[in-house]
PyMOL Python script that loads the backbone (N, CA, C, O; Angstrom):
from pymol import cmd

cmd.read_pdbstr("""\
ATOM      1  N   UNK A   1     170.512 120.807  73.773  1.00  0.00           N
ATOM      2  CA  UNK A   1     169.109 120.927  74.113  1.00  0.00           C
ATOM      3  C   UNK A   1     168.329 119.775  73.488  1.00  0.00           C
ATOM      4  O   UNK A   1     168.499 119.464  72.309  1.00  0.00           O
ATOM      5  N   UNK A   2     167.493 119.159  74.272  1.00  0.00           N
ATOM      6  CA  UNK A   2     166.632 118.087  73.793  1.00  0.00           C
ATOM      7  C   UNK A   2     165.212 118.645  73.682  1.00  0.00           C
ATOM      8  O   UNK A   2     164.680 119.217  74.634  1.00  0.00           O
ATOM      9  N   UNK A   3     164.618 118.471  72.523  1.00  0.00           N
ATOM     10  CA  UNK A   3     163.258 118.926  72.277  1.00  0.00           C
ATOM     11  C   UNK A   3     162.286 117.784  72.579  1.00  0.00           C
ATOM     12  O   UNK A   3     162.582 116.614  72.336  1.00  0.00           O
ATOM     13  N   UNK A   4     161.133 118.146  73.107  1.00  0.00           N
ATOM     14  CA  UNK A   4     160.077 117.169  73.350  1.00  0.00           C
ATOM     15  C   UNK A   4     159.262 117.032  72.064  1.00  0.00           C
ATOM     16  O   UNK A   4     158.933 118.033  71.428  1.00  0.00           O
ATOM     17  N   UNK A   5     158.936 115.792  71.680  1.00  0.00           N
ATOM     18  CA  UNK A   5     158.131 115.543  70.478  1.00  0.00           C
ATOM     19  C   UNK A   5     156.688 115.333  70.906  1.00  0.00           C
ATOM     20  O   UNK A   5     156.402 114.490  71.755  1.00  0.00           O
ATOM     21  N   UNK A   6     155.776 116.104  70.315  1.00  0.00           N
ATOM     22  CA  UNK A   6     154.349 115.975  70.594  1.00  0.00           C
ATOM     23  C   UNK A   6     153.616 115.698  69.285  1.00  0.00           C
ATOM     24  O   UNK A   6     153.725 116.468  68.330  1.00  0.00           O
ATOM     25  N   UNK A   7     152.877 114.608  69.246  1.00  0.00           N
ATOM     26  CA  UNK A   7     152.127 114.217  68.054  1.00  0.00           C
ATOM     27  C   UNK A   7     150.692 114.718  68.167  1.00  0.00           C
ATOM     28  O   UNK A   7     150.033 114.503  69.185  1.00  0.00           O
ATOM     29  N   UNK A   8     150.204 115.392  67.116  1.00  0.00           N
ATOM     30  CA  UNK A   8     148.789 115.765  67.091  1.00  0.00           C
ATOM     31  C   UNK A   8     147.967 114.493  66.889  1.00  0.00           C
ATOM     32  O   UNK A   8     148.485 113.487  66.404  1.00  0.00           O
ATOM     33  N   UNK A   9     146.705 114.536  67.254  1.00  0.00           N
ATOM     34  CA  UNK A   9     145.841 113.362  67.080  1.00  0.00           C
ATOM     35  C   UNK A   9     145.774 112.933  65.623  1.00  0.00           C
ATOM     36  O   UNK A   9     145.837 111.741  65.320  1.00  0.00           O
ATOM     37  N   UNK A  10     145.646 113.896  64.722  1.00  0.00           N
ATOM     38  CA  UNK A  10     145.520 113.550  63.311  1.00  0.00           C
ATOM     39  C   UNK A  10     146.808 112.938  62.757  1.00  0.00           C
ATOM     40  O   UNK A  10     146.756 112.016  61.944  1.00  0.00           O
ATOM     41  N   UNK A  11     147.960 113.446  63.191  1.00  0.00           N
ATOM     42  CA  UNK A  11     149.241 112.887  62.720  1.00  0.00           C
ATOM     43  C   UNK A  11     149.424 111.472  63.239  1.00  0.00           C
ATOM     44  O   UNK A  11     149.883 110.597  62.505  1.00  0.00           O
ATOM     45  N   UNK A  12     149.070 111.240  64.497  1.00  0.00           N
ATOM     46  CA  UNK A  12     149.201 109.890  65.067  1.00  0.00           C
ATOM     47  C   UNK A  12     148.263 108.916  64.355  1.00  0.00           C
ATOM     48  O   UNK A  12     148.617 107.760  64.128  1.00  0.00           O
ATOM     49  N   UNK A  13     147.067 109.391  64.006  1.00  0.00           N
ATOM     50  CA  UNK A  13     146.106 108.544  63.289  1.00  0.00           C
ATOM     51  C   UNK A  13     146.623 108.200  61.888  1.00  0.00           C
ATOM     52  O   UNK A  13     146.486 107.060  61.442  1.00  0.00           O
ATOM     53  N   UNK A  14     147.209 109.167  61.200  1.00  0.00           N
ATOM     54  CA  UNK A  14     147.759 108.919  59.863  1.00  0.00           C
ATOM     55  C   UNK A  14     148.947 107.966  59.931  1.00  0.00           C
ATOM     56  O   UNK A  14     149.114 107.124  59.049  1.00  0.00           O
ATOM     57  N   UNK A  15     149.764 108.086  60.955  1.00  0.00           N
ATOM     58  CA  UNK A  15     150.914 107.190  61.119  1.00  0.00           C
ATOM     59  C   UNK A  15     150.445 105.748  61.302  1.00  0.00           C
ATOM     60  O   UNK A  15     151.057 104.826  60.764  1.00  0.00           O
ATOM     61  N   UNK A  16     149.369 105.548  62.054  1.00  0.00           N
ATOM     62  CA  UNK A  16     148.849 104.202  62.294  1.00  0.00           C
ATOM     63  C   UNK A  16     148.291 103.560  61.034  1.00  0.00           C
ATOM     64  O   UNK A  16     148.259 102.334  60.928  1.00  0.00           O
ATOM     65  N   UNK A  17     147.850 104.374  60.072  1.00  0.00           N
ATOM     66  CA  UNK A  17     147.309 103.842  58.820  1.00  0.00           C
ATOM     67  C   UNK A  17     148.390 103.311  57.872  1.00  0.00           C
ATOM     68  O   UNK A  17     148.103 102.532  56.963  1.00  0.00           O
ATOM     69  N   UNK A  18     149.621 103.740  58.093  1.00  0.00           N
ATOM     70  CA  UNK A  18     150.720 103.373  57.183  1.00  0.00           C
ATOM     71  C   UNK A  18     151.221 101.955  57.450  1.00  0.00           C
ATOM     72  O   UNK A  18     150.997 101.387  58.519  1.00  0.00           O
ATOM     73  N   UNK A  19     151.904 101.402  56.453  1.00  0.00           N
ATOM     74  CA  UNK A  19     152.561 100.119  56.588  1.00  0.00           C
ATOM     75  C   UNK A  19     153.520 100.167  57.786  1.00  0.00           C
ATOM     76  O   UNK A  19     154.150 101.194  58.037  1.00  0.00           O
ATOM     77  N   UNK A  20     153.626  99.064  58.513  1.00  0.00           N
ATOM     78  CA  UNK A  20     154.438  99.074  59.759  1.00  0.00           C
ATOM     79  C   UNK A  20     155.903  99.427  59.512  1.00  0.00           C
ATOM     80  O   UNK A  20     156.506 100.140  60.315  1.00  0.00           O
ATOM     81  N   UNK A  21     156.481  98.942  58.423  1.00  0.00           N
ATOM     82  CA  UNK A  21     157.908  99.252  58.182  1.00  0.00           C
ATOM     83  C   UNK A  21     158.092 100.730  57.876  1.00  0.00           C
ATOM     84  O   UNK A  21     159.067 101.336  58.322  1.00  0.00           O
ATOM     85  N   UNK A  22     157.179 101.314  57.128  1.00  0.00           N
ATOM     86  CA  UNK A  22     157.231 102.752  56.817  1.00  0.00           C
ATOM     87  C   UNK A  22     157.020 103.554  58.092  1.00  0.00           C
ATOM     88  O   UNK A  22     157.736 104.523  58.346  1.00  0.00           O
ATOM     89  N   UNK A  23     156.032 103.152  58.900  1.00  0.00           N
ATOM     90  CA  UNK A  23     155.731 103.852  60.152  1.00  0.00           C
ATOM     91  C   UNK A  23     156.927 103.825  61.097  1.00  0.00           C
ATOM     92  O   UNK A  23     157.229 104.828  61.744  1.00  0.00           O
ATOM     93  N   UNK A  24     157.613 102.678  61.181  1.00  0.00           N
ATOM     94  CA  UNK A  24     158.805 102.588  62.050  1.00  0.00           C
ATOM     95  C   UNK A  24     159.901 103.519  61.562  1.00  0.00           C
ATOM     96  O   UNK A  24     160.556 104.187  62.363  1.00  0.00           O
ATOM     97  N   UNK A  25     160.105 103.566  60.241  1.00  0.00           N
ATOM     98  CA  UNK A  25     161.120 104.461  59.665  1.00  0.00           C
ATOM     99  C   UNK A  25     160.814 105.920  59.982  1.00  0.00           C
ATOM    100  O   UNK A  25     161.698 106.687  60.363  1.00  0.00           O
ATOM    101  N   UNK A  26     159.544 106.287  59.818  1.00  0.00           N
ATOM    102  CA  UNK A  26     159.121 107.664  60.105  1.00  0.00           C
ATOM    103  C   UNK A  26     159.296 107.972  61.591  1.00  0.00           C
ATOM    104  O   UNK A  26     159.810 109.033  61.945  1.00  0.00           O
ATOM    105  N   UNK A  27     158.877 107.057  62.458  1.00  0.00           N
ATOM    106  CA  UNK A  27     158.979 107.280  63.886  1.00  0.00           C
ATOM    107  C   UNK A  27     160.432 107.446  64.311  1.00  0.00           C
ATOM    108  O   UNK A  27     160.742 108.286  65.156  1.00  0.00           O
ATOM    109  N   UNK A  28     161.320 106.652  63.732  1.00  0.00           N
ATOM    110  CA  UNK A  28     162.744 106.740  64.058  1.00  0.00           C
ATOM    111  C   UNK A  28     163.316 108.094  63.650  1.00  0.00           C
ATOM    112  O   UNK A  28     164.048 108.719  64.418  1.00  0.00           O
ATOM    113  N   UNK A  29     162.980 108.553  62.424  1.00  0.00           N
ATOM    114  CA  UNK A  29     163.478 109.844  61.939  1.00  0.00           C
ATOM    115  C   UNK A  29     162.924 111.003  62.782  1.00  0.00           C
ATOM    116  O   UNK A  29     163.645 111.955  63.081  1.00  0.00           O
ATOM    117  N   UNK A  30     161.654 110.917  63.158  1.00  0.00           N
ATOM    118  CA  UNK A  30     161.046 111.957  63.984  1.00  0.00           C
ATOM    119  C   UNK A  30     161.715 111.986  65.352  1.00  0.00           C
ATOM    120  O   UNK A  30     161.936 113.065  65.903  1.00  0.00           O
ATOM    121  N   UNK A  31     162.039 110.836  65.905  1.00  0.00           N
ATOM    122  CA  UNK A  31     162.723 110.778  67.204  1.00  0.00           C
ATOM    123  C   UNK A  31     164.084 111.468  67.140  1.00  0.00           C
ATOM    124  O   UNK A  31     164.518 112.080  68.115  1.00  0.00           O
ATOM    125  N   UNK A  32     164.756 111.369  65.992  1.00  0.00           N
ATOM    126  CA  UNK A  32     166.053 112.032  65.817  1.00  0.00           C
ATOM    127  C   UNK A  32     165.932 113.550  65.835  1.00  0.00           C
ATOM    128  O   UNK A  32     166.898 114.252  66.133  1.00  0.00           O
ATOM    129  N   UNK A  33     164.742 114.054  65.514  1.00  0.00           N
ATOM    130  CA  UNK A  33     164.510 115.507  65.544  1.00  0.00           C
ATOM    131  C   UNK A  33     164.684 116.095  66.931  1.00  0.00           C
ATOM    132  O   UNK A  33     165.026 117.270  67.066  1.00  0.00           O
ATOM    133  N   UNK A  34     164.454 115.295  67.969  1.00  0.00           N
ATOM    134  CA  UNK A  34     164.534 115.824  69.336  1.00  0.00           C
ATOM    135  C   UNK A  34     165.935 116.336  69.665  1.00  0.00           C
ATOM    136  O   UNK A  34     166.089 117.241  70.486  1.00  0.00           O
ATOM    137  N   UNK A  35     166.950 115.765  69.033  1.00  0.00           N
ATOM    138  CA  UNK A  35     168.321 116.204  69.271  1.00  0.00           C
ATOM    139  C   UNK A  35     168.734 117.363  68.368  1.00  0.00           C
ATOM    140  O   UNK A  35     169.469 118.256  68.790  1.00  0.00           O
ATOM    141  N   UNK A  36     168.257 117.342  67.121  1.00  0.00           N
ATOM    142  CA  UNK A  36     168.616 118.395  66.165  1.00  0.00           C
ATOM    143  C   UNK A  36     167.453 118.610  65.200  1.00  0.00           C
ATOM    144  O   UNK A  36     167.382 117.931  64.176  1.00  0.00           O
ATOM    145  N   UNK A  37     166.536 119.540  65.499  1.00  0.00           N
ATOM    146  CA  UNK A  37     165.378 119.740  64.628  1.00  0.00           C
ATOM    147  C   UNK A  37     165.701 120.434  63.305  1.00  0.00           C
ATOM    148  O   UNK A  37     164.820 120.582  62.458  1.00  0.00           O
ATOM    149  N   UNK A  38     166.939 120.857  63.116  1.00  0.00           N
ATOM    150  CA  UNK A  38     167.306 121.577  61.897  1.00  0.00           C
ATOM    151  C   UNK A  38     168.306 120.801  61.047  1.00  0.00           C
ATOM    152  O   UNK A  38     169.127 121.412  60.363  1.00  0.00           O
ATOM    153  N   UNK A  39     168.257 119.455  61.071  1.00  0.00           N
ATOM    154  CA  UNK A  39     169.247 118.702  60.286  1.00  0.00           C
ATOM    155  C   UNK A  39     168.924 118.745  58.801  1.00  0.00           C
ATOM    156  O   UNK A  39     167.930 119.352  58.403  1.00  0.00           O
ATOM    157  N   UNK A  40     169.745 118.115  57.982  1.00  0.00           N
ATOM    158  CA  UNK A  40     169.739 118.311  56.522  1.00  0.00           C
ATOM    159  C   UNK A  40     168.442 117.895  55.809  1.00  0.00           C
ATOM    160  O   UNK A  40     168.140 118.434  54.744  1.00  0.00           O
ATOM    161  N   UNK A  41     167.676 116.961  56.362  1.00  0.00           N
ATOM    162  CA  UNK A  41     166.433 116.535  55.712  1.00  0.00           C
ATOM    163  C   UNK A  41     165.256 117.453  56.038  1.00  0.00           C
ATOM    164  O   UNK A  41     164.150 117.236  55.544  1.00  0.00           O
ATOM    165  N   UNK A  42     165.484 118.474  56.861  1.00  0.00           N
ATOM    166  CA  UNK A  42     164.418 119.380  57.271  1.00  0.00           C
ATOM    167  C   UNK A  42     164.466 120.636  56.412  1.00  0.00           C
ATOM    168  O   UNK A  42     165.527 121.225  56.204  1.00  0.00           O
ATOM    169  N   UNK A  43     163.296 121.035  55.916  1.00  0.00           N
ATOM    170  CA  UNK A  43     163.172 122.222  55.064  1.00  0.00           C
ATOM    171  C   UNK A  43     162.040 123.101  55.572  1.00  0.00           C
ATOM    172  O   UNK A  43     160.981 122.599  55.949  1.00  0.00           O
ATOM    173  N   UNK A  44     162.258 124.391  55.583  1.00  0.00           N
ATOM    174  CA  UNK A  44     161.195 125.342  55.915  1.00  0.00           C
ATOM    175  C   UNK A  44     160.231 125.389  54.755  1.00  0.00           C
ATOM    176  O   UNK A  44     160.661 125.486  53.605  1.00  0.00           O
ATOM    177  N   UNK A  45     158.940 125.322  55.019  1.00  0.00           N
ATOM    178  CA  UNK A  45     157.934 125.329  53.959  1.00  0.00           C
ATOM    179  C   UNK A  45     157.723 126.760  53.472  1.00  0.00           C
ATOM    180  O   UNK A  45     157.704 127.702  54.264  1.00  0.00           O
ATOM    181  N   UNK A  46     157.565 126.908  52.169  1.00  0.00           N
ATOM    182  CA  UNK A  46     157.343 128.221  51.548  1.00  0.00           C
ATOM    183  C   UNK A  46     155.918 128.661  51.827  1.00  0.00           C
ATOM    184  O   UNK A  46     154.972 127.907  51.599  1.00  0.00           O
ATOM    185  N   UNK A  47     155.765 129.885  52.323  1.00  0.00           N
ATOM    186  CA  UNK A  47     154.438 130.425  52.575  1.00  0.00           C
ATOM    187  C   UNK A  47     153.741 129.848  53.795  1.00  0.00           C
ATOM    188  O   UNK A  47     152.539 130.047  53.974  1.00  0.00           O
ATOM    189  N   UNK A  48     154.474 129.143  54.629  1.00  0.00           N
ATOM    190  CA  UNK A  48     153.929 128.512  55.828  1.00  0.00           C
ATOM    191  C   UNK A  48     154.951 128.666  56.967  1.00  0.00           C
ATOM    192  O   UNK A  48     156.154 128.715  56.713  1.00  0.00           O
ATOM    193  N   UNK A  49     154.487 128.739  58.184  1.00  0.00           N
ATOM    194  CA  UNK A  49     155.445 128.838  59.289  1.00  0.00           C
ATOM    195  C   UNK A  49     156.026 127.480  59.704  1.00  0.00           C
ATOM    196  O   UNK A  49     156.801 127.403  60.658  1.00  0.00           O
ATOM    197  N   UNK A  50     155.654 126.413  58.994  1.00  0.00           N
ATOM    198  CA  UNK A  50     156.014 125.057  59.402  1.00  0.00           C
ATOM    199  C   UNK A  50     157.220 124.534  58.635  1.00  0.00           C
ATOM    200  O   UNK A  50     157.709 125.154  57.691  1.00  0.00           O
ATOM    201  N   UNK A  51     157.677 123.373  59.075  1.00  0.00           N
ATOM    202  CA  UNK A  51     158.817 122.693  58.472  1.00  0.00           C
ATOM    203  C   UNK A  51     158.359 121.335  57.966  1.00  0.00           C
ATOM    204  O   UNK A  51     157.311 120.832  58.369  1.00  0.00           O
ATOM    205  N   UNK A  52     159.156 120.745  57.077  1.00  0.00           N
ATOM    206  CA  UNK A  52     158.845 119.404  56.611  1.00  0.00           C
ATOM    207  C   UNK A  52     160.099 118.551  56.708  1.00  0.00           C
ATOM    208  O   UNK A  52     161.220 119.024  56.523  1.00  0.00           O
ATOM    209  N   UNK A  53     159.873 117.293  57.000  1.00  0.00           N
ATOM    210  CA  UNK A  53     160.931 116.297  57.057  1.00  0.00           C
ATOM    211  C   UNK A  53     160.671 115.301  55.952  1.00  0.00           C
ATOM    212  O   UNK A  53     159.575 114.747  55.858  1.00  0.00           O
ATOM    213  N   UNK A  54     161.662 115.066  55.117  1.00  0.00           N
ATOM    214  CA  UNK A  54     161.525 114.145  53.989  1.00  0.00           C
ATOM    215  C   UNK A  54     162.056 112.777  54.403  1.00  0.00           C
ATOM    216  O   UNK A  54     163.192 112.651  54.861  1.00  0.00           O
ATOM    217  N   UNK A  55     161.214 111.748  54.235  1.00  0.00           N
ATOM    218  CA  UNK A  55     161.599 110.360  54.528  1.00  0.00           C
ATOM    219  C   UNK A  55     161.134 109.536  53.335  1.00  0.00           C
ATOM    220  O   UNK A  55     160.014 109.024  53.324  1.00  0.00           O
ATOM    221  N   UNK A  56     161.994 109.411  52.335  1.00  0.00           N
ATOM    222  CA  UNK A  56     161.608 108.706  51.098  1.00  0.00           C
ATOM    223  C   UNK A  56     160.468 109.448  50.427  1.00  0.00           C
ATOM    224  O   UNK A  56     160.562 110.648  50.167  1.00  0.00           O
ATOM    225  N   UNK A  57     159.380 108.720  50.146  1.00  0.00           N
ATOM    226  CA  UNK A  57     158.197 109.324  49.518  1.00  0.00           C
ATOM    227  C   UNK A  57     157.232 109.920  50.539  1.00  0.00           C
ATOM    228  O   UNK A  57     156.161 110.402  50.168  1.00  0.00           O
ATOM    229  N   UNK A  58     157.591 109.894  51.795  1.00  0.00           N
ATOM    230  CA  UNK A  58     156.712 110.378  52.855  1.00  0.00           C
ATOM    231  C   UNK A  58     157.233 111.684  53.439  1.00  0.00           C
ATOM    232  O   UNK A  58     158.431 111.966  53.405  1.00  0.00           O
ATOM    233  N   UNK A  59     156.302 112.477  53.979  1.00  0.00           N
ATOM    234  CA  UNK A  59     156.662 113.754  54.558  1.00  0.00           C
ATOM    235  C   UNK A  59     156.028 113.874  55.943  1.00  0.00           C
ATOM    236  O   UNK A  59     154.941 113.361  56.205  1.00  0.00           O
ATOM    237  N   UNK A  60     156.746 114.565  56.807  1.00  0.00           N
ATOM    238  CA  UNK A  60     156.244 114.892  58.143  1.00  0.00           C
ATOM    239  C   UNK A  60     156.223 116.412  58.232  1.00  0.00           C
ATOM    240  O   UNK A  60     157.260 117.056  58.069  1.00  0.00           O
ATOM    241  N   UNK A  61     155.059 116.990  58.487  1.00  0.00           N
ATOM    242  CA  UNK A  61     154.905 118.421  58.633  1.00  0.00           C
ATOM    243  C   UNK A  61     154.889 118.734  60.129  1.00  0.00           C
ATOM    244  O   UNK A  61     154.133 118.129  60.888  1.00  0.00           O
ATOM    245  N   UNK A  62     155.731 119.687  60.547  1.00  0.00           N
ATOM    246  CA  UNK A  62     155.822 119.965  61.987  1.00  0.00           C
ATOM    247  C   UNK A  62     156.165 121.419  62.263  1.00  0.00           C
ATOM    248  O   UNK A  62     156.598 122.160  61.381  1.00  0.00           O
ATOM    249  N   UNK A  63     155.959 121.797  63.504  1.00  0.00           N
ATOM    250  CA  UNK A  63     156.253 123.139  63.984  1.00  0.00           C
ATOM    251  C   UNK A  63     157.311 123.027  65.072  1.00  0.00           C
ATOM    252  O   UNK A  63     157.210 122.176  65.956  1.00  0.00           O
ATOM    253  N   UNK A  64     158.323 123.882  65.011  1.00  0.00           N
ATOM    254  CA  UNK A  64     159.351 123.911  66.046  1.00  0.00           C
ATOM    255  C   UNK A  64     159.052 125.070  66.981  1.00  0.00           C
ATOM    256  O   UNK A  64     159.043 126.227  66.562  1.00  0.00           O
ATOM    257  N   UNK A  65     158.808 124.761  68.242  1.00  0.00           N
ATOM    258  CA  UNK A  65     158.507 125.780  69.246  1.00  0.00           C
ATOM    259  C   UNK A  65     159.742 125.920  70.133  1.00  0.00           C
ATOM    260  O   UNK A  65     159.863 125.275  71.175  1.00  0.00           O
ATOM    261  N   UNK A  66     160.663 126.792  69.679  1.00  0.00           N
ATOM    262  CA  UNK A  66     161.959 126.956  70.362  1.00  0.00           C
ATOM    263  C   UNK A  66     161.831 127.424  71.801  1.00  0.00           C
ATOM    264  O   UNK A  66     162.587 126.986  72.668  1.00  0.00           O
ATOM    265  N   UNK A  67     160.866 128.322  72.063  1.00  0.00           N
ATOM    266  CA  UNK A  67     160.727 128.871  73.412  1.00  0.00           C
ATOM    267  C   UNK A  67     160.310 127.819  74.431  1.00  0.00           C
ATOM    268  O   UNK A  67     160.621 127.948  75.615  1.00  0.00           O
ATOM    269  N   UNK A  68     159.600 126.765  73.977  1.00  0.00           N
ATOM    270  CA  UNK A  68     159.162 125.704  74.870  1.00  0.00           C
ATOM    271  C   UNK A  68     159.977 124.419  74.687  1.00  0.00           C
ATOM    272  O   UNK A  68     159.727 123.424  75.366  1.00  0.00           O
ATOM    273  N   UNK A  69     160.939 124.440  73.779  1.00  0.00           N
ATOM    274  CA  UNK A  69     161.757 123.269  73.460  1.00  0.00           C
ATOM    275  C   UNK A  69     160.887 122.062  73.102  1.00  0.00           C
ATOM    276  O   UNK A  69     161.051 120.972  73.650  1.00  0.00           O
ATOM    277  N   UNK A  70     159.949 122.289  72.160  1.00  0.00           N
ATOM    278  CA  UNK A  70     159.141 121.162  71.729  1.00  0.00           C
ATOM    279  C   UNK A  70     158.878 121.236  70.227  1.00  0.00           C
ATOM    280  O   UNK A  70     158.922 122.300  69.609  1.00  0.00           O
ATOM    281  N   UNK A  71     158.605 120.071  69.676  1.00  0.00           N
ATOM    282  CA  UNK A  71     158.292 119.929  68.254  1.00  0.00           C
ATOM    283  C   UNK A  71     156.904 119.330  68.173  1.00  0.00           C
ATOM    284  O   UNK A  71     156.643 118.264  68.732  1.00  0.00           O
ATOM    285  N   UNK A  72     156.022 120.011  67.480  1.00  0.00           N
ATOM    286  CA  UNK A  72     154.642 119.558  67.322  1.00  0.00           C
ATOM    287  C   UNK A  72     154.489 118.934  65.941  1.00  0.00           C
ATOM    288  O   UNK A  72     154.595 119.631  64.931  1.00  0.00           O
ATOM    289  N   UNK A  73     154.240 117.628  65.887  1.00  0.00           N
ATOM    290  CA  UNK A  73     154.031 116.927  64.624  1.00  0.00           C
ATOM    291  C   UNK A  73     152.584 117.152  64.196  1.00  0.00           C
ATOM    292  O   UNK A  73     151.655 116.745  64.893  1.00  0.00           O
ATOM    293  N   UNK A  74     152.399 117.800  63.049  1.00  0.00           N
ATOM    294  CA  UNK A  74     151.053 118.189  62.615  1.00  0.00           C
ATOM    295  C   UNK A  74     150.432 117.232  61.613  1.00  0.00           C
ATOM    296  O   UNK A  74     149.225 116.991  61.637  1.00  0.00           O
ATOM    297  N   UNK A  75     151.273 116.679  60.718  1.00  0.00           N
ATOM    298  CA  UNK A  75     150.738 115.817  59.666  1.00  0.00           C
ATOM    299  C   UNK A  75     151.806 114.863  59.181  1.00  0.00           C
ATOM    300  O   UNK A  75     152.994 115.186  59.182  1.00  0.00           O
ATOM    301  N   UNK A  76     151.373 113.683  58.766  1.00  0.00           N
ATOM    302  CA  UNK A  76     152.251 112.645  58.220  1.00  0.00           C
ATOM    303  C   UNK A  76     151.544 112.034  57.039  1.00  0.00           C
ATOM    304  O   UNK A  76     150.342 111.774  57.105  1.00  0.00           O
ATOM    305  N   UNK A  77     152.265 111.797  55.950  1.00  0.00           N
ATOM    306  CA  UNK A  77     151.631 111.141  54.819  1.00  0.00           C
ATOM    307  C   UNK A  77     152.510 111.074  53.597  1.00  0.00           C
ATOM    308  O   UNK A  77     153.638 111.568  53.594  1.00  0.00           O
ATOM    309  N   UNK A  78     151.979 110.451  52.551  1.00  0.00           N
ATOM    310  CA  UNK A  78     152.674 110.342  51.283  1.00  0.00           C
ATOM    311  C   UNK A  78     152.782 111.736  50.676  1.00  0.00           C
ATOM    312  O   UNK A  78     151.901 112.575  50.866  1.00  0.00           O
ATOM    313  N   UNK A  79     153.855 111.973  49.953  1.00  0.00           N
ATOM    314  CA  UNK A  79     154.110 113.309  49.408  1.00  0.00           C
ATOM    315  C   UNK A  79     153.017 113.814  48.488  1.00  0.00           C
ATOM    316  O   UNK A  79     152.858 115.025  48.334  1.00  0.00           O
ATOM    317  N   UNK A  80     152.248 112.908  47.866  1.00  0.00           N
ATOM    318  CA  UNK A  80     151.153 113.322  46.974  1.00  0.00           C
ATOM    319  C   UNK A  80     150.017 113.967  47.753  1.00  0.00           C
ATOM    320  O   UNK A  80     149.356 114.880  47.258  1.00  0.00           O
ATOM    321  N   UNK A  81     149.792 113.487  48.979  1.00  0.00           N
ATOM    322  CA  UNK A  81     148.593 113.883  49.721  1.00  0.00           C
ATOM    323  C   UNK A  81     148.847 114.770  50.928  1.00  0.00           C
ATOM    324  O   UNK A  81     147.922 115.442  51.385  1.00  0.00           O
ATOM    325  N   UNK A  82     150.038 114.800  51.453  1.00  0.00           N
ATOM    326  CA  UNK A  82     150.280 115.435  52.746  1.00  0.00           C
ATOM    327  C   UNK A  82     150.091 116.959  52.705  1.00  0.00           C
ATOM    328  O   UNK A  82     149.748 117.554  53.726  1.00  0.00           O
ATOM    329  N   UNK A  83     150.301 117.587  51.575  1.00  0.00           N
ATOM    330  CA  UNK A  83     150.200 119.040  51.493  1.00  0.00           C
ATOM    331  C   UNK A  83     148.774 119.531  51.249  1.00  0.00           C
ATOM    332  O   UNK A  83     148.529 120.736  51.303  1.00  0.00           O
ATOM    333  N   UNK A  84     147.829 118.630  50.982  1.00  0.00           N
ATOM    334  CA  UNK A  84     146.443 119.019  50.648  1.00  0.00           C
ATOM    335  C   UNK A  84     145.610 119.331  51.866  1.00  0.00           C
ATOM    336  O   UNK A  84     144.526 119.897  51.731  1.00  0.00           O
ATOM    337  N   UNK A  85     146.080 118.981  53.060  1.00  0.00           N
ATOM    338  CA  UNK A  85     145.248 119.167  54.260  1.00  0.00           C
ATOM    339  C   UNK A  85     145.382 120.540  54.844  1.00  0.00           C
ATOM    340  O   UNK A  85     144.746 120.846  55.852  1.00  0.00           O
TER     341      UNK A  85
END
""", "prot")
cmd.dss("prot")
cmd.show_as("cartoon", "prot")
cmd.util.cbc("prot")
cmd.orient("prot")
């Protein structure tokens, strides 16, 4: 099953603010989620229905919608700031 990746406006805006090399790395890892959204770098968040993807010091917060075969990217940012929103 291939999942469709959908970026929220705020996540896309945050990705554009990042350094280009970091943004490319994040985009590549997020693209890999379409084939397997439950791989080893993905963790279910405690007290939240969402998941997080760890990419170095950066995190991607997302929701897996299995019934629609899509992944909604909610937030992207440095690990210090990404959980505050």
